[in-house]
N, C-alpha and C positions, 0 to 999 in steps of 0.2 A: 319268600319261599325258596327252597333249594331247587336246583334244576332237576334233580333226580326224585323229586317229590311224587311225580306221577309214574315213575318206573322207567325202565329202559325200553327203547323202541323194539317192537316185535313184528314179525311177519310182514304185512303190507306196509307198515311204517318204514321199515328198512328199505324196501323197494322204492318207495317214494323218495327217501333221502338219497338213494343212489342215482335216481333219475335227475333230481335237482342238482346233485354234484356234477353229473355228466354235462348238464346244460350250462352250468356256471364255468367249469374248468375245461371241458372238452375231453374227449376220450384219450387222446395222445398224452395230454398232461397228466391225467389220472394213471395211465399206464406207467409213465415215468416215475410218478410218486410211489406206485406200488413196487416198481423195480428197486428204487432207492431204499424203500423200507425193508424189502427182502434182503438186500445187501447188508444193511445195517444190522439186522437180526442175525444174519449168518456170521458177520464179523464179531458180534457180541458173544455168540455161542463159542466161536473158535477161541476167543480170549479167555472166557470162563473155563473152557476145557484145558487150555494151557496152564492157567493158574492152578487148577485142581491137580494136574499132573506134576507141577513143580512142588506143590505142598505135600503130595504123597511120596515124593522122593525122600529117602532118608537124608538127614542133614549130615554134614561132615562131622565125623566123630573126633573127639579130642581124647588123647591118651596121655597119661602121666602129666597132667596139668598141675601147675603150682600157682597159687594165688600169691602175688607179690604186692606188698604195701610199700609204695614209693614215698609216702609222706615221711616227714621228719619224725624220728622216734621220740616219744615223750618219756623222758627218764624218770618222771615223778610217779609213774604208774608202778604198782607193786606186782611182781610176777607171782601168780598164785601157785606156781609149781616149785618156786625156789624155797629154800629153807631159810626163812626170815626170822630166825631166833635171836 
């Protein structure tokens, strides 16, 4: 049976879980974990915002570009624009 088969903890169940967590880890350890989690979330948001701002900036525009084919020319091909009579 899956762990979520009975649903998520609600109300008094959450309070009981918090009390057990405080007894196991101690208050200062939980405060440190909360502080670390908050810092990680803040850094994640800053990075996603910076990625969004980078993607919203217009890319460098290219003007008067020419495609150059550096491969050896194949002389066996027929030029469709040449007068091949």
